[in-house]
N, C-alpha and C positions, 0 to 999 in steps of 0.2 A: 610778847608779840610772836616770838618764834614758836612758842608752845601752841598758841592758837592756830598758827599756820600749819603746824604738824598735825594737830588734831583735825583740822578741816581736811587736810590731804588724806588722812586715814579714813575719815567718814566718807569722803567722795569715792575712795577706792572700794570700800565695802559696798556702797550703793551701786557702783558700776558693776561689781562682781555679781551682785544679786540680779541685776538686769540681764547680764549675760547668761545666767543659768535659766531664766524664764523670760525670753525676749518680749513676749507680749505681756505677760504678767497681769492680764486684765480680763475683764468680762465684756461681753457684747450683748446687746438687746436682741431679742427675737425679732424677725422681720426686717432687720437691717443688714446691709451688705458689709462684709468685713474681709480683710486679707490675712492670710497666714503664710509664712515662709516655711519651707521644709524644715521640720524639727520643732516648730513652734506649737504652743498649745493655748487654748482659750477656754474660759468657762462661759456658758450660755446662761444669761440672767433668767431666773425664774423657771428654768427648764430641767433642773437636776441633770445637767448634761455638760460634759467636758469633751473637747474635741482637740485632737492632735493631728497635724499634717505630717505624715510619716515620710513619704517618698513619691516621686513620679516613677511608676514601674515601667512605663514605656511611653514613647512619644513618636508617633508616626505621622503627625500632622504635616500637611503639604507646606514646605517652606514658602514664605510670603513672596520670594523672588523667583519662584518656579511655577510653571503651569503643570498641574496634575489632573489625572482623571477623577480622583476622589480627594476629599478634604483630609482624610486620615483621621486619627484619633489619638488622644493621650489618656493614660490611665493614672489617676492620682489615688494614692492609698491613704486612708485616714483611720484613726482609732477613736471610737466614741466610748465614753465611760459614763455610767450612771451608778449612783449609790445603790439602786435597787436591782442591780444585776451585773453580770460579767462584762468586761470590755468587749467591744464588737469591732471587728475590722471591716472597713467599707472601701470598695473600689468604685470611684466615680469616673465617668468618661466625659470628654469634651464633646463627643458626637452625640447629639440628642437621641438617636436611635439606640445607642449602646448604654444609656443610663446615666443621665446627669443628676439623678435624684436617688436618694435612699431614705428609708424610714427607720428611725431608732425610737422605740417606744411610741410616744405621742407626738414625735417631731419628725419633720421632713427636712433633710439636708440637701441643698442644691448647690452644685458646682456651677457658678455663674460664668467664670472665666479662668483660664490658666495662662499666666504670663511667665516669661516673655514668649512671644510667638516666634517660632523658628525661622531662621534664614539659612540658606544653604552653606554659606561660608562662615557662619558664626555658631559654633557648638554651644550648647547650654550646659553649664555646670549644674550638678544636682542641687547645690545650695542657692542657685539663682532663681529657682521656681517660686512663684507666688500664686496661691490659690485664692480667688475671690469667691466667697461663699455666702449663703443665707440660710438661716434656720427658721422654719415656720411651723405652726401647729399642723399636724396631719389632718387631712380631710376626714371628717367624721369624729374628730376629737372634741 
């Protein structure tokens, strides 16, 4: 019994370590919304496309508890990889006028939302950011 418990504990430790290395460890369907935390990667099903959320380069969005003249903007940086070419760095913005979308090959990546939304008295740690994204076929593909 003791050996079984030890073997189970070792198996669980290995499984948890594997999950920690690739937190998402999954793939997502095109056309569906999904979330990535900074540092996480995902494969896009049927798209020959991998996506990694690298970092939020800047976040000047107006805090929710403050009145601002403008809404501000946040810049999220991603790396897209395809077997047919080199990795591509993409910067997507939360402000529509600044570019919430980017095209990689035959696919359009859209930054739907960036959480958490800032509050003046609550700084956001880099690891707390979550990007909600969607990947769709590009127009004309």
